[in-house]
N, C-alpha and C positions, 0 to 999 in steps of 0.2 A: 848593702843590707837591705831586702828585698822590704817594702810596706807591708802591713798584716793584709790592707786590700788585695797587694798583688799574690802574697802566700794562699788567701781564702779564693782568689779567681782560681791559681791553679787546682787547688785540693776541687774545686766545685767543676771543672771541666774536664778534670782527671775523673773524679768518685760520681759525682752528681749531685744535686739538691740534697738529697733526703740522705744522705751517707755523707755530706760535710755538716748536716744540720746534727745528726748522731754524733759524730766525733768532736763538734765543738760546742754542742750544747744549747746554742742559739735556737733562739723560733726564727721563722722566717724571715721575718719583719728585721731582727735584728741584722742575721746574715745581710739581707741585700741592701741594709743602710752603709753596714761594715766595709761591703764592695765597692760600693760608690758607683761609679758605671762600668765597673769590669766587665760584668756578664750582663747578656741580655735578657730582660724578662717576657718570656713568652707566655701564650694564654693560659698555659696549665699552670704557673707558677701566680700570672696574676691573680685569678681569682683568690688563691689562697692567699696572697697578699693583701686585698680588698677585704678581706671578713677579717684579716690582722689588724689592718688598719683602721676599720670601723670599731674592734673589741679594745683595742689599746691607742687609741689617739682621735681627736676629735676634727681630723683634717678631711677627712669624706662629709658631704654636707647630705643630709637624709631630708629635705626638703627644697619642693620647684615649685613654685607659681601656688597651685590646690592640690600639691600631693605630698604626700610624707612615705618615706621608707622605712623599710623595719627587715633587718638582718637576721635570718636564725640560722643560727649556726647549727641548730641541731639538724638541719635537712640542707642547709649550704644554699639557701634560696633569698632572694630579696624582695619582699613584697611591697606594691607599692599598693598606696589608696587614696583616690581621688575624692573630695567632701565637696561639694557644691552646695550651693543651696539648692536643695529640693532633691537632689540627685548624689548617687552614691557610686562609685567603681572601683573593684579590687582586681588587680592582676599580679601574677610572678613574672620578672623580668630581670633573669640573672646573669649579667655578663659574663663569658667564658664557660659557660654551664658545660660541665664534664669536661673541660680543656679546651673545648672549642671555640673557633673564632668566628661566635655568633653569638647572638643573644636572643633569647624566646623569648616569646611574648605569648604569654597563657592569661587571658583575662575572663578570672573566675567568676565573677559576679558582678550584676548593674540593677541599680534600685532607683527608679524613678519616682519622684514624691512619696507617699508613701503606701504605692501599688505594692505591689507583689515581687521579690527579686527575680531577675533570669539567671539564671547559673550555668557555667561551662559556655561560652559565648563565642570567642574567634581565639584561635593562635595564628601567631605569623611568627619570622625572625628578620632579626636584623642581620644580615651578614657582614661581616668582619674582615674578610678573604685579603683585603687591599690595608690591614693594619699590618704594620711594621712589628716587629719586638720593642718593647719599652727599652731604653737605654738606664731607665733610674726610676724608683721609687717615686721620685717627685714628678715625673713626666708620667706614671702612670694617674698619679692624683689628680694632674692637670687632666688627663681624658676624662676620667670618672667624673668629676663635677663640672665639666663642660659636655663635651661631647656627648659623653652616655646619657647624662640628665636631661640633654635638651634633645637629643633625638627619639629618646624614649618618649619623655612627657609629651612632646608633640604627635607623634604616632598616636599616644592613649590620647591624648584632645581628639583627635581626629574621628576614632571609633566612638568616642563619648559623643559626637556630634550627629553618628548615625544611629547609636541608640537611642539618643534622644526623640530622634524623628520617630524612630520605628517602634519604641516603648511607651510615648506620652501619651496616654489612652485615659 
């Protein structure tokens, strides 16, 4: 007799994730937890799982250093806010945006001391071309809490230093 995860994996491979969700009534997190490691998690599914994990568990970290993350389910964006003494920076840094293997970084605001804010500063991308699909939800959680958080945070701190020098008047 086949296990539940084997039956679900066969259904996903035959009909696709969305059709399997419709047939089973599972949400995406329930499906991939039930699948165990039988179906790979690609970048398109990873973004959906990240938002589902954030909304229904406490597995994803929402702070690193001076940064706090806010997950906006309305527009599917991960917002970062860095608050340091005397300065503030806001950015949008959503992993797997539009299902792609990249993280667009859009720095939307920087304020130094009590001076006027500067808006729409820089856009860049962290490419994830070499990232293999995840084998499990726990592997995705580990990637998010380590690689994603650290790479984005380090990049934003670099921009912060540049802005500090440029706008400290």
